[in-house]
N, C-alpha and C positions, 0 to 999 in steps of 0.2 A: 421108766417114767410112767406114772399112772395116767389114766384118761383125764382125771380132774386136773392134774398138773399140766398136761398138754393143753387143756382148755384155757387155763389162766395164762399160759405162754403165748396163746394166739392173739392176744390184744383185745381191744374194745369191740371189734367187729364180731367177736365170738358171742357177745351177748344178744344182739339182734337175731343171730342164727339160732341160739338157744331158745329165744322166745318163739321164733317161727316153728321150731321143732315141737315145743310144748303145745302150741295151738294146733298143729297138725295131728298130734297124738290125741288131743281132746276131741277133735272133729272126727277122727277115724273111729274112736270108741263109740261116740254118739251115733254115727251113721251105721256102724255094725249092729248096734242094739236095735235101731229103728228098722233096718232092713230085715233083721231076724224076726221081729214081731210082725212085719208086713207080709211074710210068706203065707200062702194060702193053698190049700188042697183044692185046686180049681175044679176038677171033675166032680168031686164030692159036693162042693159048694153049688155048682151049677145044677146038679141033680136035685138037690134040696129045693132050690129056688124054682126050678121048672115045675116040680111037683106042687108047690104052694100056689104058684101063679096059675097053673092049670085048673086048680080047684077054686081060683079067684080069692084065695086067702091072702090078700095083700097085707093085712095087719100081721099075720103070722110071718110072712116073708120079711117085713120090716123088723120085727122082733128078732128073727134069726140073724139078720145083718147086724143088728146092734150087739148081739152076743159074740159075733166073730171079731169085731174090732180090728179090722185090717183096712188098708186103703181101698181095696176093691169092694169090700162090703159096705164101707161108708159111702162110696160113690153110688152103689146100687140102692142103698137105703134112701138117699136124698132123691133119687129118681122115682122110686116107688111112692114117695110122699106126694108126688104130683100126678098120680094116675087119674085122679078125678078131673084133671084139667085137659086130658087128652094125650095122645101119643107124642105129639111134637113137644109139648112141655116136659114130658118125661125125658125125652132125648136131650133137650137143652139143659135140664137139670143134671143129667148124668155127665154130659160134656163139661159143664162148668165145675162140677164136683171133681171130675177126673183131673182137670187142670190144677185145682187146688191141692189135691193129693200128690200129684207129681212134683209140684213146687215144694211141698213138705219133704218129700223123699230126697230132693236135690239140695236141700238146705245145707250150706256149708261147703258144698263141692267146689264152688268157684274159689273160695278161700284156699282150699287144699290145692287146687290147680295153680293158684298164684304162688303158694309156698314152694311148689315143685319147680317153678321158674325163677323165683326171686332168691331162694337160698343159695344156689350156685353163684349167682351174680354177686351176692353179698360176700361170698367166699373169695371170688376174684378181686373184689374191691379191697378186702383185707390184705390180699397178697400184693396188690399194687401199692397200697400205702406202706406195707412193710418193706417193699423194694425201694421205695422212695427214701425211707428212713435209712436203709443200708447205704444208698449212694450219698446221702447227706453225711453219713459217718465217714465215708471215703474222703469227702471234701474237707471235713473237720480235721482229719488226720493228714491232710495235704498229700493224698495219693500214696502214703506209706503204709496203708492198712494191709495187714496180712490176711491170708485166707481164713484163718481162725477167727479173726475179728469180724468177718462178714458171715461166716457159716451159720452162726447161731441166729442172727437176724433173718437170714434167708429162710431157714427151715421153719422158724417161728411164723414167718409170713405165709409159707405154704400150708401151714396147719389150717388156716381159715378156708382155703380152697378144698381141702380134704373133708372138713366138717360140712361145709356148704354143699358139696356134691353128695355126701352121704345123706343129708336131710332131704335134698331135692329128689334123689333117686327113690328113696323110700316113700316120699309123699306122692310121687308120680305113680308108683306101683299101686298104692292104696286108692288113688283117684281112679285109675283105670279099672280096678277090681270093683269098686262101688258103682261106677258107671255101667259096667256090664250087668251087675245084679239089678240095678234100677231099670235098665232097658228090658230085661226079662220080665220084671214086674209090670212094667207099662204095657208090654205086649199081651200079657195075661189079662190085664185090666181091659184092654181094647176088645179082646175076644169075649170076655165075660159080659161086657156092656152090650155088645152086638147080640149075643145069645139071649140075654134078658129082654132086650127090646123086641126081638123076634117072638119070644115066648109070650110077651104081653100082647103083641098084635094078634097072635094066634088065639089067645084066650078071650080077647075083647071082640074080635071079629068072627071067631068061629072058623076061620080059614086055617087049615093045617099046613104048616110049612115043612119042607123036606129037611131032615137032619143034616148037619154039616159034620162030616167025619173028622175033619181037622180039629174041630173044637173038642170033640170027644176024646181025642188022642193027645191032648195037651200034657206036658210033663208035669209031674207032681212038684 
């Protein structure tokens, strides 16, 4: 029996599970592409920004951020546009932009998490309704049903649990994978924002700040 035949044998509950799987696949592809584009060579980016800020070439730094087109560069670009208003406004702008970028990165993850939890439940629901049908058949046959009369109904009911668990497990794997990647990106964004703020303060006040080795050793 083919997978398609098994799907149709599973009953009407298989359709919501199928819809959930399609939505999960669409979200996974979208998040993969977004996270892939969001990756940034943090040490190289920081070195370029530090050099421009040190020369007080804020416009050049803004143009460089616009060319990068990543969440971290967008966050820094919005902060640099507020330099003329003072250090506190720059910090506020970077924090606000950072929250917006994180929200964009996490878009759809809550739906993926919901699918990972609800798909197995829909599978169990299909099994329960299938078992109810099997016992109703026993009643209709007045208790004279043979095992063969019930076997087909029972295994068909169990198909929904198998499909539901399969969709749920895959969705959970992708959810945790994307969550780990986004957490790494957010950590890099925090380090970059702190470094840029320190560089700006150093350039504007003329006070040299000691380098942070942890920031220089960030993973590519």
